[in-house]
PLY file of the C-alpha trace (Angstrom):
ply
format ascii 1.0
element vertex 99
property float x
property float y
property float z
element edge 98
property int vertex1
property int vertex2
end_header
218.73 -27.73 -42.71
220.61 -30.10 -45.13
217.42 -32.55 -45.00
220.08 -34.98 -46.08
221.69 -34.77 -42.57
218.44 -34.39 -40.49
215.45 -35.44 -42.12
211.76 -34.62 -41.63
210.46 -36.14 -38.74
207.33 -38.74 -39.87
205.16 -36.83 -37.94
204.96 -33.62 -36.99
201.25 -32.48 -34.69
200.44 -29.42 -34.12
198.47 -28.44 -31.00
197.76 -24.35 -30.71
195.18 -21.90 -29.72
196.57 -18.90 -31.20
198.67 -19.83 -35.13
198.68 -22.49 -37.00
202.20 -22.81 -39.27
200.72 -22.38 -42.88
200.60 -25.97 -44.63
203.49 -25.22 -47.07
206.16 -25.29 -44.43
205.50 -28.46 -44.12
205.12 -29.95 -48.01
208.57 -28.24 -48.87
210.18 -30.02 -45.33
208.08 -33.19 -46.41
206.95 -34.24 -43.86
205.41 -37.14 -44.78
201.97 -36.69 -41.91
200.28 -34.01 -40.40
198.04 -34.03 -36.51
196.28 -31.25 -36.22
194.14 -30.64 -33.54
192.32 -27.24 -33.59
187.90 -26.42 -32.74
187.79 -29.70 -31.17
188.53 -31.68 -33.98
191.64 -33.84 -34.12
193.05 -33.13 -38.25
194.67 -35.68 -39.72
196.64 -34.87 -43.02
198.71 -37.13 -45.36
201.40 -35.78 -47.76
200.47 -37.80 -51.52
202.41 -36.17 -55.19
203.49 -33.09 -52.61
200.34 -31.67 -51.22
198.34 -32.70 -48.03
195.37 -34.41 -48.99
193.16 -35.13 -45.88
192.90 -38.24 -44.65
190.65 -40.84 -41.25
193.44 -43.04 -40.81
196.92 -42.49 -39.71
199.74 -44.42 -41.96
201.61 -44.18 -38.77
199.34 -45.21 -36.82
197.09 -47.49 -38.65
195.49 -49.45 -36.52
195.22 -46.78 -33.78
190.94 -44.48 -34.64
193.06 -42.08 -32.91
190.19 -39.57 -34.61
187.25 -40.60 -31.97
190.29 -41.65 -29.53
191.19 -37.58 -29.96
187.81 -36.17 -29.22
187.08 -38.50 -26.94
189.55 -38.11 -24.42
189.53 -34.08 -24.87
186.12 -34.79 -23.84
187.07 -36.43 -20.65
189.30 -34.61 -19.44
186.70 -31.50 -19.30
184.56 -33.76 -16.42
187.41 -36.04 -15.15
190.54 -33.59 -15.00
193.47 -33.46 -17.47
195.90 -36.09 -14.62
193.43 -38.80 -15.02
193.32 -38.46 -17.87
195.64 -38.40 -20.29
196.26 -41.81 -17.66
193.40 -42.74 -19.05
194.68 -42.31 -22.69
198.18 -43.69 -21.62
195.68 -47.26 -20.56
194.35 -46.88 -23.72
197.32 -46.67 -26.49
199.29 -49.60 -24.66
196.20 -51.89 -25.06
196.11 -50.64 -28.79
199.18 -51.54 -28.79
199.26 -54.56 -27.34
196.06 -56.44 -29.42
0 1
1 2
2 3
3 4
4 5
5 6
6 7
7 8
8 9
9 10
10 11
11 12
12 13
13 14
14 15
15 16
16 17
17 18
18 19
19 20
20 21
21 22
22 23
23 24
24 25
25 26
26 27
27 28
28 29
29 30
30 31
31 32
32 33
33 34
34 35
35 36
36 37
37 38
38 39
39 40
40 41
41 42
42 43
43 44
44 45
45 46
46 47
47 48
48 49
49 50
50 51
51 52
52 53
53 54
54 55
55 56
56 57
57 58
58 59
59 60
60 61
61 62
62 63
63 64
64 65
65 66
66 67
67 68
68 69
69 70
70 71
71 72
72 73
73 74
74 75
75 76
76 77
77 78
78 79
79 80
80 81
81 82
82 83
83 84
84 85
85 86
86 87
87 88
88 89
89 90
90 91
91 92
92 93
93 94
94 95
95 96
96 97
97 98
């Protein structure tokens, strides 16, 4: 892989119930931001000085309260169902980015 031709993504999202990629693999690629969802919580990691630090906001989407929203909509999907919750989540995202 040639990172000058194929640069790393700006954001990696990892949702996995059985295994997860080690952060040093993302560090080696230079992925600036990682979202990891595990144990019913979203964690945002931001690359700073070659190491990941946990962040409460996403540099990619700084005006989106994504940690709270993901928790809320994941909980809601347990009672309302996945499809209706996804529709509500998409609506919420559209409203957030229009404001």
